[in-house]
C-alpha positions, 0 to 999 in steps of 0.5 A: 469433538473434532467437527465444531473444531474443524467448522471453526478453522474452515469458516475462519479461513474460507472467509478471507480466501473467498473475499481475496479471490473476488477482489482479484477477480474483479480487478483484472479489468482497469477501471473505467476512465473518468471524463477529462476535466481542466487541471487546477491552477496550482499544484504542489508535489510534497516530498518528505525526505530523510537523509536522501542526499544520494538521490534527492537531485534526480527525484526533484529533476524528474518531478520537474519533468513530470509535473511541469509548472507544479511547486516541489517542496522538499521537507529535509526531515532530521537530515545529517546530510546534504539533502536540503542543499541538493534539493535546492540546487535541483530547483526545489523549495526546501523546508528543514525540520529538526526534531529528533524526538518526533520522528516519521513521515507524518511529522514531515508532511505536517511541517510541509503543510505548515510551510504552504498555509500562507499560500496554498496550492489547489492540490498536494500530491505527496511523493516519497523521495525515492519514487518516480511520477509518470509523466502526465500523472500529476495533472490527471491526479490533481484534476480528479482531486479537484473534481471529487473534493477528495483523495486520489490515489495512484497505482504504486508499483515497484521496479527492479534491475533485470538481474534482480534475484527471483524473490525480489521479482516475487515480492514486486509481483505481490506489490502489484497485486495488493497495489493495483488488482486488489485496489481495483477490486476494492473499488468495484466492491466498495467504491473506494480504495485505501492510501499507499503513501505515495502518489496520493493527491489531496485538494487543499481543503481536505489536506488542511484538516488531515491528521498528519502529525504522528509517528505512526508506522502505517500512517497511509493505511490509518489515514484512508481509514480515517477519511472512511469513517467520515464518510470520504472515499479514496479514489483510485486513478489506475492510469496514474502511476508512481514507482520506486526501486525494489530494494534486495530483500536483506535490506527490506526485511525492516520495512516489510516488518513495519508494513506488516506488523502495522497492517495486522495491528490495524486489522485486529483493532479495526476490521471488525468495527468497521465491518459492524459500521458497514452493517449499521449504516448499510455502507457497502464501502465500510463493509468492503474495507472491513472485509479487506482488512480481515484478509491477511497479507498473502504469504501469511494466509497461505502459511495458515491455510496449508497446514490448516487443510492437513489438520482438516483432512485429519479431522475428516479422517476421524469424524467422517465429516469432509465438509470443512475440508472441502469448503477450505479447499474450494476457497483456497483453489478460488483464491489460487486461480485468482492469483494465477489469472493475475499473473497470467495477465499482469505478472509474466513481465515481472515474474517469469515462470522459474521465479514464480516456482520460488514462491514457497521459498519467498513465503518461508522467508517471511516467517520470521517477520510474522513471528516478529509480530509477537516478538519484536513488533515493529511500531516506528518508521524506518527507512529502507537503505538505498542502492548507493549505501550498499557499497 
């Protein structure tokens, strides 16, 4: 009686662990650069902003330097502070939106699109209000969006102060794994990436048709899947970079709950249909996206695997069948070796060895987030408290 149950556990974990390892190993090398092409005539950097008065001027000023000649359009969305005035003073065009009943980034982006409709740019690049775009990235993203006629995503990473806590360093490494290494692997497996919400570039012909006006808590993830269902992959330009400051863990709990709860909800409803679509249409893009969605967040995957290995060992002792344990253990070892290779190549600068050893503490910190998926599922957009608001 133990053996069928053991095989069910083993296969349920071995598949996502193995796929994770494959994604990571395939993502260790940078993508091949695309041939340079002339940039488009007009770029608009669209910045949705909610109560960002303290930092919006600096964001606009840095965007002016990073994207010279581009229009900077700030959507001051349901703001109760001086976001709009300070964005104007810094040189941005501003549209103010006041609709408390319809909150969320998607509504802000739709408002910005409406403002641009009369005189649309060639390309729209979406940048969050607390992000910084590396110089040269705007032209590169725009040129690729025009060349491929579809969405292009920049690498999106977190930065932290030198005195940041070890757990923040672990979080930053997890973001690097998700938004750079695994994204490269996903592109190599299926030919397309997902969207990260910031550093996204769209040709106007596509941006004008996107289903933006929603309060979806993970609008970027679902927007990328919406494009995939219509046969349009997202290109990843891993040489373009957008960064944002990492928040202390105490301030980011609600946002992480939104991200991870939203991912899990999407995985439950869309992973298997995407896999079936890939099989039915012989689409490696759909297959890889479906498999990607079946890999839980890293901390959750480890939380599930470690006790499962203990259960499989007990089942093996009772039944004499050790194959399920060996399969799961080998898959877990493969995934861990890929994570360590990723750390060795890219993570040592942001995650010193001493901080790496704090990963179990970080995983334990996230347990309430996963419990909250069943008790207090985070379904609405929320904003992380900024550095200046912590004093």
